[in-house]
Structures are given as structure tokens and as C-alpha cells.
Phi, psi and omega in degrees: 000136182285132179280143188301312182296324179293320178297313180297319180300317181293318181290320179299323177298321178295318177297317182299321181286335185268322190268158169294154184304314180300322180295317180296313183296324184277327191239332183262311184302319180284347183278164176212149174276103185280321182211151165205148181227105183297326183289329180262356179060041182236156175210151177238122177255132177254132180231160189277346184202171183295324180299315178295320179300314179299319181295318179296314181295326183282324190228307196280334181298318179295317178294325179301315180295323178296313181294324179299320179287318183293326183270328186223013181054035183260125177265114179241110185265337185232110180250120176257133179245119183248148173266122178230123180299133180291146176282125184273138173292110189299316181297315180298321182292319179297315179299320181293319181292332180277350186232101181301327179296320178294324177299313182293323179298322180297320179296314182294324181297316181279339170076013177216321181066025181273149173264116185295348180286341180272103179227162181297327184298333182259006177267119182277119184268134176218186184298331186273352180225009186297316180295317179298317179299312182297318180293317180297318178298318179298317178298319181296335180266008173104001183292139175256007185295326183247052188245115002278159175255125177245121176258121182230152181162181183287181182288141171076024181256000175104013181297313181294320177303311183294320179295313181291328175298324177300314179293316181295320180289326177298317178291327177296321180285326181208093183295347184275349180280158182263113180245134181225125177248129176215158167272161178296330177294319177297318179300316179298314180296320177297319181294314179299315180298320181294321178296316181296321185265001180068033183240034183296327180294321178295319178298315182295322178296321181295313185277316190284346177269005181293139172279330178217114179253127181245119184237117183270140173060057181293348178297339180280002169283350182308127175079354181264085190298312182294319178296320178299320179296316179295318180293325178301313181289324175299314179304310182297318181297316182295312178293332179294330178255027177063029172281171182241148180229132174235134181229156171237155179203162176269001180201172177292152181306320183294343181261000178276118182291150176054039173250126185307142181302323182292328175288319176304316180298314180297316182298334183267004179298319187264244183231128173252123184236129177270142174249115183263175177301138181296142177283177186302313181298320180292322178297320176298316180298321178296315180294321177295322177298316178296318180300317180291317182297318181276355182056044179237125182272120177238133183303145182300321182294329177289318178299316180294324178297313179299316181298326179287324186277328185250101183236014185281305180199171184292322183299316179292322178300314179295322180298316178294316182299317181299322178292319179294319183296330180302323181299314181287329186283320188252351176250089190306130176081358181252130177257145178295144180248174176297325176299318177299314181297322179297317178297319180295319177299320179293318179298324181272005178060040176256114184295135178284132185259138170275141186288128177269130180251159177297321179301318180293321177298316179299316180297317182295315181293317180300316179295319182298319183262006176059046174230180181260157175298326178299324177296318179297323182274347186277198186245007180300140185247007179289151188304323183295341179257319186298315183295312175301323178298316179295321178296317179296320177295318179299313180293326177295324178287321183285321192254357176232170179261016181287145177284167178302314178299321179297317179297316179302318180297323181287345178254048174076027177079030178291151177289151182297333179291330176295318178295317180299315179298317181296313182294321179294319181296314179295317181300316180292320181289335180300328184292336187232002186241099183296316178301321178295317178303315182296315180296317179298318180298317179296314181297319179299319179295319179295320182289320183277349177079021181281000000 
């Protein structure tokens, strides 16, 4: 009978001879053959993270069965790949935590600083992030069409998840490329340290040779003139050798104060995509994904209640869900209720929202402009009706989670393009029309009950 360690050693040697060194070091060396049963033709491979698991399922599991047969005449028909967190050498970890230089060396040695938990498969795609997701996926697969790619939006909307997924997927497709993820603060600290220690050339070699550079929170480059100059040349060098750059920010480059014009110009070369707050359907999908991932059953009505009440960002949504999930997880046989969720919202100081409907918006707008709801839903084209109708459509888009087609149906079966045109027209006019701004503000207060 073949001994497990001997079988793994023989197969690992075959991988070592076939693969490039980075592929072997990243995906084969950290793996282990945890179990195998020759009589049942099964084997279990343990790997340290989801990225490795995906790579094994996509490529290496099939090769593993081939090598098992070639080296030991072993037929393995069913290969299971499990993620098992690696056991950390405690002494080594303590020394590393006590020594910032060792921490940075570890990052440079591995060359990416990516968190393997951030992958595209766990990113919930919805109407408010679909374009950003598609562009990031294209960049991860080598596209230069959106170069550089800037993802911008508020806190907790998934920008970092999407950026790191870009890096992880790029390595999954080609482990030999150099991918580096940093925050703008890390880049600044590295630059300052390099200037002090006279190691700027080493720093430039590290950053400028990247095939894919991922920079989080570029708004924090604001006011840092020397760092901006270094980043400008890094940016040019990477794009000069057909490398790719992905950045995140909380705003557009032109809105970042004290950012050099030449950097603003460079950042706008490619594609800037905003990631907005997830809509109602996406929030439900996020909660269902969390429920499945944590293997915790939460009633659908509770999930929908949370999705209606928490619409600020994904991070807050996850925070509420985790508190609700604790009830089901640790109180055996008991499921969380809407009352439980309501208490948790109060504890977290999240105000409970009454649901705003399109019908209520129509009634409020009609009363405000002294017309009928039937006029709003009808086909009259006179100015006294068209403008209130457009305002009502705009407010329905702003204050509810209804899709464009749904809003159109509530306005007498209008096409979704009509709703889109109306919302865009009101949105554009708001910037330059003070009376319109005032009317919209009054209507919002009336609708929300403030």
C-alpha cells in the first residue's frame, strides 16, 4: 500500500519539474495531501486560502490525478480541495509584529500584500456596481482598455473588495506576473523611509516594475507634493511598459484638493467608475450570500426587513446581519425575528425607516403643484404637468428602491427611457436652478416626514 507522504512527495516533484517557480511556491508548496483512499479512489487536498482552492479546482486537481497514476498506478476519480487556515509559527509572528521592517520585508518578498478572501465570486453584483465589476474583471484578465481604472464612491461600498479581487484574479490567471497592492498611505511611508535611508532606487524598482499596481484611497495623496511627484513618475513608468493601474478614491480626481493637475489628468486617462449604495434587490442578495456563507438560516422576512432599513453601505449591512445571526447561531432552534432586528437597529443607533412608496410620492407632488395624480400618470404634455411629472419620477428614483421599469409602470406605463430622461433632466437642472432646488428640498421633507 502506498504511504500518503510518499505519494504526495512523488506528485509534488512532478509539479516542481513542470511548473514555473512562482506557481509552485504559491500553489503547490503550501498545499498538503490530507487524506486518500485507494479503494474508494478519493483524495482530499488542503490549501491555505480560497485563491489556492480556485487554482487547484481549475487546473491542478486534474494534473494531480494524472501524476498519481503515472507515479503509483493510483486511480483517483474524486478530488476534494478544502481551505484550511495555516498554523502560524508563534515565535516568528511575534518577532514580525515587533519589527516593522520585517513586516514590510514580508510584503515585498511576497510581492502583492493581497488578502485572498477578496475574490470576484463573493462580490455581489447589482445595478449600482455592475459597470465597476465588469471593468475590474476585464483588467484582471489583462485588458488595457480601462487603464488606469479608478473606482470611486463612499465608505463601505466594496471598492477595496473589488480592487483586491482584481489582483487575486490576475494572479489566478498568471501567477508569474508581479501584482502589488498598497494604500496611498503605505506608498507615502515607503517613499519617506526610502528617502531617509537612501534606498529610493530600490523603492522604484519595487513599484515601477509592477505588472499590476493597486492603490487604495488615492485621495490621501492630497497636499503631499513630493509623494505626488514620485507617484507621477511611477504611474508613467508602469503605463510605459504596458502595466495596469487600478485606484480607489472617495471622489473624482478633479474634486481632490491639492492634487497636481498633471496627476488629475493622468488619473482621467482611463475609466472612472462610481460605486453607489446598493439598491434593495442587491442588499437582499448580499444578506442571502452572507447567510449561505455563514451557514446560518435567517427567515426571508427578516432579511427583507434589514435590507429596507439599512441602505447606507455594505459594511453597515454586514454589521447588522452579524448581530442578528448570533441569535440563530448560539440559541439552538431559535430564529431571529423582526422584533430582534428592530432592537439591534436601535442598539446600533440606526433609525428605523418607514417605507416610501411611489404612490405617496405622486400624491405629495400632485398636492404641492395643485394638480391631480391622474395628470402625473397621464399623457398631457403641457409644461404645468410635465415638470411635476419629471420631479415625481426623479423623487421616485431617489427615495425608493424601485427600478426604472417599475417606476415607468407606476406612471401610466411609461417606458424606462422616459423615466431615465426625466431623472437626468431634473438632476442636471438642480445644479443651476435655485427655485428647483428649494422645491425638491421641501418635497423631500414632506415625503420623509421630517
